C-alpha positions in Angstrom: 20.0 -46.4 -10.2 18.5 -44.0 -12.8 14.8 -44.3 -13.0 13.4 -44.6 -16.6 9.8 -44.7 -15.7 9.3 -40.9 -16.4 10.9 -40.9 -19.9 8.7 -43.9 -21.0 6.0 -42.2 -19.9 6.7 -39.1 -22.0 4.8 -39.0 -25.5 7.2 -39.0 -28.7 6.4 -35.2 -29.3 7.5 -34.4 -25.8 10.6 -36.5 -26.0 12.0 -34.6 -29.3 11.0 -31.1 -27.7 12.9 -32.1 -24.3 15.8 -33.3 -26.4 15.5 -36.7 -25.8 16.7 -39.3 -28.6 15.4 -42.9 -29.4 16.9 -45.5 -27.0 15.4 -48.7 -28.0 17.0 -48.9 -31.2 13.9 -48.4 -33.1 15.2 -45.7 -35.4 14.4 -42.1 -35.0 16.5 -39.2 -33.3 20.1 -40.1 -32.2 23.1 -38.4 -30.5 25.2 -36.8 -33.0 28.9 -36.3 -33.3 30.1 -33.6 -35.4 33.4 -34.8 -37.5 34.5 -31.1 -38.2 33.8 -29.5 -34.6 33.5 -32.4 -32.3 30.2 -31.1 -30.9 27.8 -33.8 -29.2 24.1 -33.0 -29.9 20.9 -34.7 -30.6 19.8 -34.9 -34.2 16.8 -33.3 -33.7 18.6 -29.7 -33.4 20.3 -30.3 -37.0 19.7 -27.8 -39.8 17.9 -28.9 -42.9 16.8 -32.6 -43.4 13.2 -31.5 -44.4 11.3 -33.5 -46.8 11.9 -32.7 -50.7 8.2 -32.1 -52.1 6.6 -35.3 -52.8 9.8 -37.3 -53.7 9.9 -39.3 -50.3 13.7 -38.3 -50.0 15.3 -35.8 -47.5 17.7 -32.9 -47.9 21.2 -32.8 -46.1 21.3 -32.0 -42.2 23.8 -29.8 -41.0 25.5 -29.3 -37.7 23.9 -26.4 -35.8 27.1 -25.2 -34.8 29.5 -25.1 -37.7 27.3 -26.4 -40.7 29.2 -29.7 -41.6 27.0 -31.8 -43.7 25.0 -34.8 -42.3 26.9 -35.2 -38.9 27.1 -39.2 -38.1 25.4 -40.8 -34.9 28.1 -41.0 -32.1 29.1 -44.5 -31.1 31.0 -43.4 -28.1 28.7 -43.9 -24.9 31.4 -42.5 -22.5 31.8 -39.7 -24.2 28.4 -38.6 -24.5 28.0 -39.2 -20.8 31.0 -37.2 -19.8 29.5 -34.4 -22.3 26.2 -34.5 -20.4 28.3 -34.3 -16.9 30.0 -31.5 -17.8 27.0 -29.3 -18.9 25.5 -30.7 -15.5 28.5 -29.0 -13.7 28.7 -25.8 -15.7 24.7 -25.4 -14.8 25.3 -26.3 -11.2 28.2 -23.7 -11.2 26.0 -21.2 -12.6 23.4 -21.6 -10.2 25.7 -21.4 -7.5 27.0 -18.2 -8.5 23.5 -16.7 -9.1 22.6 -17.8 -5.6 26.1 -16.0 -4.3 24.9 -13.0 -6.4 21.7 -13.1 -4.8 22.9 -13.3 -1.2 25.3 -10.3 -2.0 22.3 -7.9 -3.2 20.2 -9.3 -0.3 23.0 -8.0 2.2 23.3 -4.6 0.3 19.4 -4.2 0.4 19.0 -4.9 4.2 22.1 -2.7 4.7 20.4 -0.1 2.4 17.3 -0.4 4.7 19.1 0.0 7.9 20.8 3.3 6.5 17.2 4.6 5.6 15.7 3.7 9.0 18.9 5.2 10.8 18.2 8.3 8.5 14.4 8.2 9.6 15.4 8.1 12.8 18.0 11.3 12.6 15.2 13.1 10.6 12.5 12.5 13.6 15.1 13.5 16.2 15.9 16.7 14.0 12.1 17.7 13.6 11.7 17.6 17.3 14.8 19.6 17.8 13.3 22.4 15.2 9.8 21.7 17.3 11.6 22.5 20.2 13.6 25.5 19.2 10.3 27.4 17.5 8.4 26.7 20.6 6.0 23.9 19.7 4.1 21.9 22.4 6.3 19.5 23.5 6.4 16.4 26.2 6.6 18.2 29.4 8.3 15.1 31.4 10.8 12.7 30.2 9.1 9.2 29.3 5.6 10.7 29.2 3.3 11.6 26.4 2.2 14.6 28.2 2.1 18.2 26.6 2.1 21.6 27.7 -1.5 22.2 28.4 -3.0 24.0 25.3 -5.2 26.4 27.8 -1.7 27.5 29.4 0.0 27.4 26.0 -2.8 29.5 24.1 -4.0 31.8 27.1 -1.1 31.9 29.7 1.0 34.9 30.5 4.7 34.5 30.1 6.5 34.1 33.7 9.9 33.7 32.7 12.7 32.3 30.2 15.1 30.1 31.7 17.9 27.7 30.5 17.3 24.7 32.8 16.3 21.0 31.9 13.1 20.0 31.2 12.7 17.9 34.3 13.5 20.9 36.7 10.9 23.0 34.7 8.3 20.3 35.5 9.0 20.3 39.0 8.7 23.9 39.3 5.3 24.3 37.3 4.1 21.4 39.3 5.1 22.6 42.4 3.9 26.4 41.9 0.4 25.1 40.4 0.0 22.7 43.6 1.1 25.4 45.9 -1.0 28.3 44.4 -3.8 26.6 42.5 -3.1 28.5 39.4 -2.1 26.6 36.3 1.1 27.0 35.6 3.2 24.8 32.6 6.0 25.2 30.1 7.3 24.5 26.4 10.3 25.2 24.7 11.1 28.5 23.0 14.6 28.7 21.2 16.0 25.8 23.3 15.0 27.4 26.5 12.3 26.6 29.0 9.5 29.2 28.7 7.2 29.3 31.7 3.5 30.6 31.4 0.7 30.8 34.0 -2.8 31.3 33.5 -4.1 34.8 34.7 -5.9 35.0 38.4 -9.4 35.7 37.6 -12.5 35.3 40.0 -15.7 37.0 40.7 -14.7 37.2 44.3 -11.3 37.9 45.7 -9.4 35.0 45.5 -7.2 33.4 48.3 -3.7 32.4 46.7 -1.2 30.2 48.7 2.2 31.8 47.8 5.0 29.2 48.2 8.2 30.5 49.8 10.9 32.3 47.6 14.6 31.1 47.3 17.1 33.5 49.0 20.0 34.4 46.7 23.1 32.4 48.0 26.3 30.6 46.5 24.2 27.7 45.4 21.4 29.7 43.8 21.0 28.6 40.1 18.6 29.1 37.3 16.1 26.6 38.9 15.8 29.1 42.0 15.3 31.7 39.6 12.5 30.2 37.4 10.7 29.4 40.8 11.1 32.7 42.1 9.9 34.3 38.6 6.5 32.2 38.9 6.1 33.3 42.6 6.7 36.9 41.6 4.2 36.5 38.7 1.5 34.9 41.2 2.1 37.6 43.9 1.3 40.3 41.1 -1.2 38.7 39.9 -3.3 38.3 43.1 -2.6 42.0 44.0 -3.8 43.1 40.5 -7.4 41.3 41.3 -7.4 42.4 44.7 -6.8 38.7 45.8 -5.8 37.6 49.5 -2.7 36.3 49.6 -1.3 33.9 52.0 2.4 32.8 52.3 3.1 29.3 52.8 5.8 27.8 54.5 
C-alpha cells in the first residue's frame, strides 16, 4: 500500500515543482494526454497558458513534445500507471548500466594500479642492480640491512676482485677480519665482488695472526682464490710495517 502522507505534507508550490498533479478533485494541474503525439505528461509542463493582460483570460496551452494546442486531461488511470512504471523500469535499467560501467572502470583502475606497482618494483630492482654494477655500497649479507663498512669502502685498499656469490664474500671477509684483526669488507664493482681491507698501521710493531692458505687442488674455486688473496694482502701489509706474523692453524 502506498503511503501518501509525504505527498500531502508538501506545499502546493513544491508539488508543482516536483511534477505532482491535483488528486483531490479541487482543480489545478492534471495529467494530460496529447491527442496528436500520444505523450502523457503533467499539465504544468505545457507551453503557453499565461494570463492575457488584465482580461482574466488565459492563452492556449501547447504540448511540450509536439506543440499540439490544448491537450486534454487523460482519463485512463491504467495508462497513466503504465507510463510511470515504464519510466521507473527505464531509470532502473540506466542505474544498473551505470553501476556495471562503474564496476568495469574500478576493475580497470585496480589493474592499472597493480601494473604501476609491479613497474615500480621492477624499477627498484633495476636501480639496485645498477647500484651493484657501479660499485655502490650494498647489503653485505642476504636478509640484513648491513652495508659495506664506510671506513673500509672509503679508505681500504683493494685486495681482490672475484666473481663469487655475496654470501661467500661475507664469509671470507668476516673470517679474515676475525683471524687477523684487520677490518675487511666488500662491495660490488661491475657485478663482481670487490674485497677491500684497511691498512695495517700501528705505533708499535703489530702482531698479525694469519689464517692458513688454501692449497690449489681439483676443487680449488674463486672462493679459495679470494681467501688466499686477502691472506696475501695481510701478509704483505704486516711485513711492510715490520709486524710480527703468527700463522694460525
